[in-house]
N, C-alpha and C positions, 0 to 999 in steps of 0.2 A: 167244682172239684171233680165231678163225674166226667166232664168234657176233658179236663186236664189228664185224668187217668186214662181215658180212652185214647187221647193223643199220644201219651207215653206208650201205650200198648201198641198202637200202630207203628210208632218209631222202632220199637223192639222187633216187631214182625218184619219190618222193612230191613233192619240191620241183619236179620237172620237170612232172609231170602232176597237180598238186594239184586243179585244177578238175574234171577228169574223174573222178578217184578219189573226190572228195567227192560228186559227183553220183551215181556208182555206189553209194556207201555209203548215201546217202539213199534211193536206189531200193530197195535190199535191205531197209533198215529199214522203209520204207513198205510194201513187199510183205509182209514178215513180220507187221507190225502189222495190216494190213488183213485178212490171212487168219486171224490170231488172232481178230479180230472175227467173221469169216465162220464160223469153226469153232464159235462158241457155238450159233447156231441156224440158220445159213445164210441169214439174212435172209428166211427163209420163201419162198425162191424169187424174191423181188422184185429182188434184185441178183445178177447172175451173176459168176463168176470173171473172165471177160474184161474186164468193166467195172472190176473192182478192179485189174487189171493196167494198164489205161489210166490210171486215177486215180493209181496209183503212179508211172507215168512222168511225168505232168504235174506232180504235186506235188513230185517229186524235183527237177525243174528249177526250181521256184519257191523252194524252201528248206525248212529244217527246221520252221519255224513253220507253214508251209502244210501240211506233212505232218501235224503234230499237230492242227491245226484240222480237216482233212479226216477224220482218224481219229476224233476226238471226234464229228463230225457223223455218221459211219457208226455209231458206238455208239448215239447217240440215235435214229437211223433204225431200227436193229435193235430197240431197245426199243419204239419206237412200233408196229412191225409186230407185236410181241407183245401190247402193250396201250397205250392212250394214257396210262394212269397210270404204266406202266413207263417210257415215254418221258419223262414229267415227272420221275420219280425219277432217271433217268440224267442228265438235263440239270441238275438241282439238284446232284447229287453232283459232276459234272464242273466246274460253275461254282464250287462250293465249293473244289475242289482248286486251281483256277486262282487264286482270290482269296487263299487261304491260303499256297500253296506255289509253284506253277509260275511265277507272274509274278515271283517273287524270283530264280529261277535260269533265265533264258531260255537261257543258254549250255549248260545240262545237259539239254536236252530230249531228246537222244539216249538218255539213261538212262530217261526216261519212256517212250519208244517201244519200247525193247528189253526191258523187264521182262516184259511179257505174253508175247511170243514165247519168251523164255528159260524162263519157267514151262512153256510148252507143250512144249518139247523136253526138259524135265527138268534144265536147268542154270541155274537162276535166280541162283545165287550168283556167277556170272561177272560180272554187271553191277556189283553192289556192290564186288566185289574190284577190278575195273578202275577204278571211280570213286575208290576209296580210294587207288590207286596213282598215278593220273594227274590227279585233280582234288583235291577237298577235302571237308570235312564238309558244305558247303552242297549237295553232290550228293545227300545223303541225302533232301532234300525231293523231288527229281525221281524218285529210285528208289522211295521209299515211295509216291509218287503213282502210279507205274506198277504197283506191287503192288496198290494199291487198285483200279485199273482192271481188272487181271486177275481179282480176286475179284468185281468187278461183272459181268464177262463170264461168269464161272463161275456167278454167281447166275441169270443169264438161262437157262442150260441146266438148272440144278437146279430152278428154280421153275416150269418149263413145266407139269408135271403138276398142280401145285397151282393155278396160274392157270386152266388149262383146266377143272379140276373146279369151281372157284368161279365162273368166268365172267370175261371180260375187263373187263366194266364194273363189277365189284365192286371199287371202289378200295381198300377196307379190306383185302380178301384179297390183292390184288396187292401193295400196299405192305408188308403183313406178310410175305408170302413172300419178297419181294426183300430186305427189311431183315434178315431172319433169316440169309440167306446172304451178302449183300454187306457187312453191318455187324456181323457176329457176332464172337465171340471169336477164331475162326480168322483172319479177315481182319485184325482189330486186332493180333493177335500177329505176323502175318507182316509187317505194315507197320513195327512197332517193330523187329523183327529185321533187316529190310532196312536201316533207318536205322542201327541199332547196328553192323551189319557194315561199312557204309561208314566210320563214325567209327572203329571198331576198327582197320581196315586203315590208315587215314590216320594214326592216333596211333602205331601201330607204325612206320610208315614215317618219321615225324618224330622218332623217338627217336634219341638220340645214340650209342648203342652200335653196335659194328661189325656189319655184315651185317643192319642193320635193314630194308633194302629186301628182301633175300631172305626174311627171316623174315615180313615183312608179306605178301609175295606168297604164301608157302606157308600162312600162317595164315588167309587169307580163308575157305577152305572149312571149316577146323576151327571157326572162330568161327560160321559159318553153321549147321553141324550141331549144335554144342553148344547154341546158343541155341534152336534148334527142339526139341531134346530136353528142355531145361529148360522151355520154354514149354508143351510137351505135358503135363508133370507139373503145372505151375503153373495152367494154364487148363483142364486136363482135356480137351484136344483131341487126337484121334487123328491126328497127322500121319503121313505116309508116310515113316518114318525111313530105310528102305533106299534109297528113291529120293532122299531128301535127302542121304544119305551119298555116293551116286554123284555127285550134282550138286556137292557140296562138293569132292570129289576132282577133278572136271573143272575147277572154278574155280581150285583150287590149281595145277593144271598150266598153265592159261591164264595165271595171274598170274606164275608162274615163267618162262614163255616170254616174256611182255612184259618182265619184268625183265632177262632175258638179252639180249634184242635191243635194248632202248631205254633201260634204266635201270642199266646196268652201272657199278659204282663201283670205282675202283682204291684200295683201302684201304692198299696198300703205299706210296703216295706222299702220305699224309696229312701236312699241314704246319700248324703253328700259328704265327700271326703276331701281332705287336704293333706298333701305332703310336699316335701321340698328337697332339692339338692343344692349344690353350691351356687347355681345360677338362676334357678326358677322356683316358683311356687306352682304346684299342680293342684287343680280343682277337678274332682271327678264326681259325677252324679251317677250312682249305681241304681238301676231299676231292675230287680230280679225277674227272670222269666218264671211264670207260674208252672209248677209241675204237680204231680200227684202227691208230693211230699211237702211237708211244711217245716218251717224252721227259719232261724235267722241266718244272716250272712256269716260266713266263717270269719273268725277274728284273726288278726295278724299275729304272727309269732312274737313280734316285738313292736313297740309303739311308734312305728313310722307314720301311721295314719292318725290324723286328728279329725274327729267328726264335726261337721258344720251344721248349724241349724238350718232347716229347709228354707226358712224365710231369709236366711243370710244374716241373722242378727248376732249369733254367737260363733266364735271360733273363726270367722272369716276375716282375713286380713283386709280385704277391700271394704268391709263394712265396719271397721273399727272395733272388731271383736277383741276380747282379751284372753283368747285361748293360750295355753302354755306354749311358749316358743314363738308367739306371733310378734311380740315386741322386740325380741332379741335377734330374730332372724335365724335361729338355730332350732333344729328338730330336737325334741327331748330325747335324751340318751338313757337307755336302760342301764342301771348301775352294773349289771352283770355282763354287759356287752361293751367291748372297747371300741374306740372310734374307727379303727381300720376295719373291723368286722362289720360294723354298722354301715359304713360306706359301701363295702362289698355287697352286703345284702340289699342295700338300696339300689345299687346299679343292677343287680339281678332282677329286682322287682320292676324297675323301669323297663328293662329289656323284655321281660315277660308281658308287661302291659302293652 
C-alpha cells in the first residue's frame, strides 16, 4: 500500500509539473546522448563539452525530434572529422534507419536516444524492458535503431587506427574498416536481441495468467542475458557476458521498481462480467489497478452486467451456467426502465467500452 501511495503521489506531482519535468527529462536524454557521441572520438577537439551542454539545453526546449536531429547531425559531423567517406557512411546509415524504422515510431524516439547512453553505462537492457512494460512491440524499431547507432559510434573508435594507417582519402579502406565494426555480426545480433527483448517483455505482460506484470518486469534482464549467451554461441561472437549479466540484473530491478510504483495490479478483486446485445454475448475480465484507495468496483446503474464465477461455473453461457437471462437469450430488464431506454444505455456503454 505504501508503494501504491507513493506512486499516486508521483503521478500527482507529474500532473502538476509535467511541462518542466518533460523538459528536464529531454535535457538529460540529450546530454547523455551528445556525450555518448563525444566519447567516441571527442570530435577531434573541434567541438567542446560546453558547446554540447548549450546544444542540449536548446534542443530540450524545442522537443524530442529536435534532440534526435541534432544528435544525428553531431554523429555525421564526428564522422566527417574522421574522414569524408566516414561522414558519408554515417549519413547513409542514419538515413536508412530513419526511412525503415524511426519514421514509423516517432512517439518512441526516447528509446532511440537512450540506447547508446545505456550501453555506455553498462545497463542497456533497461531500455527494452521499460519499452516492453510501458509501450508495445513497435518500440522495438526505435530501440534496435538506437543499438545500431551505438555500434556505429563504437566503430568510429575502433576503426581510427586502421583509417589512419590506410589514409583518410582511401575510401575503400575507410568503408571496409567501418562496415566491419558497424555492420558486423556483433552489431546485427545486438539489434535483433534488443528487438526480441522488447517483444518478449511485452508478450509476457499481455499474458492472461496472474502476476504477468511482475514476471515480465523481472524477466527482461533474464531474456537479455540468455539471448546474448545464445547469440555468442550461434554467431561465434565473444560478448562480455559478465557485464551483460550485471546489466540484465539492473534492468530487472528497474522493471520491478516501475511495476511496483505505476503498474500495480490488485488480483484479489478480479471480476468476470457478461453482457449482451442483439447480436453478441460479451465476456469481460476486469482486473483493477491498485491505488492508495481501497474499495470495490463501481456498480452499474442498471443490471446490464451479469457476474460470472472466476472458474467459469456460474453465469457463463459457455459453461452451462444458469444465470438469469442465459437460457432465454435476453438481458434482464429492470422494471423501471423501458426497452428503448435500456437499449440506448447499452449502446452508450458499448461505445464507452
